[in-house]
C-alpha positions in Angstrom: 48.2 9.3 33.9 49.7 9.1 30.4 49.2 5.3 30.3 45.5 5.8 31.1 45.1 8.4 28.3 46.7 5.9 25.9 44.4 3.1 27.1 41.3 5.3 26.7 42.3 6.4 23.2 43.0 2.8 22.2 39.6 1.7 23.7 37.8 4.4 21.7 39.5 3.4 18.5 38.7 -0.3 19.1 35.1 0.5 19.9 34.7 2.6 16.8 36.2 -0.2 14.6 33.9 -2.8 16.0 30.9 -0.4 15.6 31.9 0.2 12.0 32.1 -3.5 11.3 28.6 -4.1 12.8 27.1 -1.2 10.9 28.6 -2.3 7.6 27.6 -5.9 7.8 24.1 -5.0 9.1 23.6 -2.7 6.1 24.7 -5.4 3.7 22.5 -8.0 5.3 19.5 -5.7 5.4 20.1 -4.4 1.8 20.3 -8.0 0.5 16.9 -8.8 2.1 15.3 -6.7 -0.6 16.8 -8.6 -3.6 14.0 -11.2 -4.2 11.3 -8.5 -3.7 13.0 -6.3 -6.3 12.8 -9.0 -8.9 9.2 -10.0 -8.0 7.9 -6.4 -8.0 9.7 -5.5 -11.2 8.5 -8.6 -13.1 4.9 -8.2 -11.8 4.9 -4.6 -12.8 6.1 -5.5 -16.3 3.4 -8.1 -16.6 0.8 -5.6 -15.3 1.9 -3.2 -18.1 1.4 -6.0 -20.6 -2.2 -6.5 -19.5 -1.9 -9.3 -16.9 -4.7 -9.4 -14.3 -3.9 -8.3 -10.8 -5.2 -11.7 -9.4 -2.7 -13.7 -11.5 0.2 -11.4 -10.3 -0.6 -11.8 -6.7 -0.6 -15.6 -6.6 -1.6 -17.8 -3.6 -2.1 -16.5 0.0 0.9 -16.0 2.3 0.5 -15.5 6.0 2.9 -12.6 6.5 3.2 -13.3 10.3 4.2 -16.9 9.9 5.8 -17.5 6.5 9.1 -16.5 5.0 7.6 -16.7 1.5 7.4 -13.5 -0.5 4.0 -12.0 -1.3 2.7 -9.5 -3.9 0.0 -6.8 -3.5 -1.3 -5.0 -6.5 -2.9 -1.5 -6.2 -4.7 0.7 -8.7 -3.5 4.3 -9.3 -5.8 5.5 -6.5 -4.1 3.2 -4.0 -7.0 0.7 -3.8 -6.0 -3.0 -3.4 -6.8 -5.0 -6.6 -5.3 -8.3 -5.4 -3.0 -9.5 -2.6 -1.3 -12.7 -1.7 -0.1 -11.1 1.6 -2.5 -11.8 4.4 -2.2 -10.8 8.0 -4.8 -12.1 10.5 -6.9 -13.3 7.5 -7.0 -9.8 6.0 -5.0 -7.8 3.5 -2.7 -5.4 5.3 -2.5 -1.7 4.6 0.7 0.0 3.7 1.6 3.2 5.7 0.0 6.2 4.1 2.1 8.0 1.6 4.2 5.1 0.6 2.4 4.6 -2.7 2.0 8.3 -3.5 5.7 9.0 -2.9 6.7 6.3 -5.5 7.0 7.8 -9.0 6.1 5.9 -12.2 9.2 4.0 -13.4 10.8 4.0 -10.0 10.9 1.8 -7.0 10.9 2.4 -3.3 12.3 0.1 -0.6 10.4 0.3 2.7 10.8 -1.6 6.0 7.2 -2.1 7.0 5.9 -3.2 10.4 2.1 -3.9 9.9 1.8 -5.2 13.5 4.1 -5.9 16.5 6.5 -8.7 15.8 6.0 -8.6 12.0 8.6 -6.7 10.1 8.6 -6.8 6.3 11.2 -5.9 3.7 9.1 -4.5 0.9 9.7 -3.0 -2.5 7.1 -0.7 -4.3 7.2 -0.3 -8.1 5.0 2.3 -9.7 3.6 1.9 -13.2 1.0 3.8 -15.3 -1.5 1.0 -14.3 -0.9 1.2 -10.6 1.5 -0.1 -8.0 3.1 -3.5 -7.3 4.4 -4.2 -3.8 6.4 -7.3 -3.0 7.4 -8.1 0.5 9.0 -10.7 2.7 9.5 -11.3 6.4 12.7 -9.9 7.9 12.7 -12.6 10.6 15.7 -14.6 9.4 17.8 -11.5 8.4 17.1 -9.9 11.8 18.1 -13.2 13.5 21.4 -13.1 11.6 22.0 -9.5 12.6 21.3 -10.3 16.3 23.8 -13.1 16.1 26.4 -10.8 14.6 25.8 -8.2 17.3 26.2 -10.8 20.0 29.4 -12.1 18.4 30.9 -8.7 18.0 30.0 -7.7 21.5 31.8 -10.7 22.9 34.8 -10.0 20.7 34.8 -6.3 21.7 34.6 -7.2 25.4 37.5 -9.7 25.0 39.6 -7.1 23.2 38.9 -4.4 25.8 39.7 -7.0 28.5 43.0 -7.8 26.9 43.8 -4.1 26.5 42.9 -3.6 30.2 45.3 -6.4 31.1 48.1 -4.9 29.1 47.4 -1.5 30.8 47.5 -3.1 34.2 50.6 -5.1 33.5 52.4 -2.0 32.1 51.8 -0.3 35.5 53.9 -3.0 37.2 56.5 -3.7 34.5 59.0 -1.0 33.6 62.2 -1.0 31.6 65.4 -1.0 33.6 68.3 1.0 32.4 70.4 -1.1 30.1 68.6 -4.3 31.1 65.4 -6.1 30.0 62.4 -5.6 32.3 62.2 -5.0 36.0 59.2 -5.7 38.2 58.1 -3.3 40.8 55.6 -0.6 41.6 55.1 2.1 39.0 55.0 5.6 40.3 
């Protein structure tokens, strides 16, 4: 019974360690997915403050469902779209309500946005006195990496638990003999 308790405790510790690794790497990968959008949104917001037109900030059209290219959407202070390079089904997508209003002037907000099933966007909102600049990019590649990591860690965890199980099973049949090495026999 004591061996089983040790095995269960070891299994829990191993599981917690693997879960921590997955969580930490996932957070780093997801956080890094925002980096290009931060730069694009901040630069566009600065140019908007210098008088650049919204159309020049948005650039050329990007199909958000198919492309990995980043896009820019410029809103006025009331939340109306002034220009957008992001297109979904031939139209400009709408951010979830409250995202713009919750972003204060001089700050930025990072939002994972799913405008339709199968399309997830890492987006950054920057608020300025002139309006809001949103830059976004598909999470398809990052989420693919995360899925690969999860599969790899699941296999590694299963192998580790399997090895732990084998050592538990073997310990039930191998016991130390007094003054000698190991003896084989049934454990009571």
